[in-house]
Phi, psi and omega in degrees: 000147184295323182292329177291319177301314179296322180299312180298320178297317183290321180290327175293316181294312184293320180294319179290325179295315180294313180295323182290338180264319184250340184079007185223162167071339181297318179295321178294317178299316180298315180299315181293317182293316179297329181293342179284342182243336186234152177293151187299327180290344175265323184297316186298310177293325176295318178303317181298314181293317179297321179294328174301310183290325178295312179294323178297319180296321178292321179297317181294320182284332185240028186301328181288346182262358185283135173272096189290333177296321176294316180302317181297316179294317183299320189263007184299322184236019183292327181294306177297325179295321179295321178294319176299317179298321181296321184271345183248002186303322183287346183258349183279140179285097189295320180298314181295322180294315179298318179297315182295316179297318178301317180296316179295317180298315180297313180300312182294322180294318178295325177296314180292327177295316178297318180296322180292318184284320186267324188256015185292330178294320177294318180297320180296320179297320179293320179296323179294336177272001180094014182274055182280336180270137180291153175275079189261004182300322182274002184255009185299321179294322179298313181289327174300315179295316179300319179297317179297312182296316181298316181289321181294317185271355182302328180276350186258304186257003177077254183283118179256004180305314180299334179288320186269336185304315183299328182288327174294319180292322178299330182274007172097005179283132181225152173047242188296325179291323177296308182297315184295312184290317179296319179296319179297319179293315182288337179303315180297317180299316181290327175297316179299315179299317181295318178297320178298315178296324184281312188268323184265317182263359173056042177283133183270085180299327184298333180291342182239030183297325181294312180297316181296318181298316181295316179297318182294321176301315177297322179299314180297320177295317179295322179295316179298316180294320180297320179299319179295321179290317185298324181292346181255004181290133178235153176078190185259007188295329181292317178297322178295317179299315180298317180298316179296320178297321179296320178298316180298314180296320178298318177297321178297318178294321177299314181295321177295324178293324179284323185268347180089000000 
């Protein structure tokens, strides 16, 4: 039906547009929208593959903005962590994990919000001196840990973007550098998830090639549009918006952890 075709295109475009501008919520929107038409056991592996292509499109468009030192640290142990997550997902306490992740997201988001509101003059002074790159040399252990946790929990809580985003912001990444570096890091995690669904869990992606193709076309359009918008962003409103979104997502995770 034509309306279903349009629906798949629009959810791909809108999810990529949101993720491409803020780095958040697009994956959650995609997961929720697909769930209205497809069973959840089909939605999760499709979501993983679409996120691979969405993150890849952002990486290709913003490759010059990626902090590769962060990417190397983040992805050093994602493959073994992802395999551990795949085999232990049924034994992990999902409610406790969601609650813990929600608490961390809220704390980190409030920290970045305070830094944006209070320290923006200092940040501006550093940028005027050419300090556009974060001082991430001492943060390699942090990103190594984030990569392991993101890959491990990817099979449990689904979208781990809200968990890792505040730490990128704390390290000074903004706008295009934030989106590009975070997308590059998450690309590896989503590739691992997709391979697990394909090779270990035997999900038949070919059976849903039409739905996936339509969503991906929308994703590419949304990514292109987001890049054009992002390059014109001025002021601190985007960082403030991301921080507020993180608080909302963190509260949602807390409530899910409490309610099951």
